[in-house]
C-alpha positions, 0 to 999 in steps of 0.5 A: 500500500505505501507508507502512512505519514501522520502530519497533524497540521491544519494546513495539510487538511484533506479538504475532501469529502467522506470516503469511509469510516473507521470503527475504533476508539479515540484512545486507539487512534491516539495510540497509533497516530498521536494527539489529534488537531483540536478545534473549537466548535465555532471554528468548524461550525460545530462539525469537527472537534478533533482530526488526524491528518495522514499522508499516504505515500506510494512509489507513484504519488502521495495523498492526504486523508483525514480521520475526524469526528463529524457532528457528534455530540458524544464525548470524544472518548466515547466515539467508536465510529470515525469519518475518513475523508480525502480528495481522492478515491484512494482514501476509501481504500486507506479507510478500509485498510485501517478499519480492517486492521483495527477489526482484525487485531483490535488495534492497528 
């Protein structure tokens, strides 16, 4: 598949659309990808509170995807389904890969 590079800088945000979901916990995401970018509700119109920015690098190119909560009113540490977005179709493949790894191993 390639390498996953966690950039976690707002300027690297995917600015794409929903491509899939990951079923896992906040604690597992933090363990695997580090602390997320945190937003104030007002800064995102109440849509996103935390986000991980991940660059997928292959031998041919690189793409940016984001893992984030979307319009969830649950406490962050109780969310178990996370949105994955990106500006490319490959982001869906990455979402499925990560979700399968979480499901298979219980963690990534």
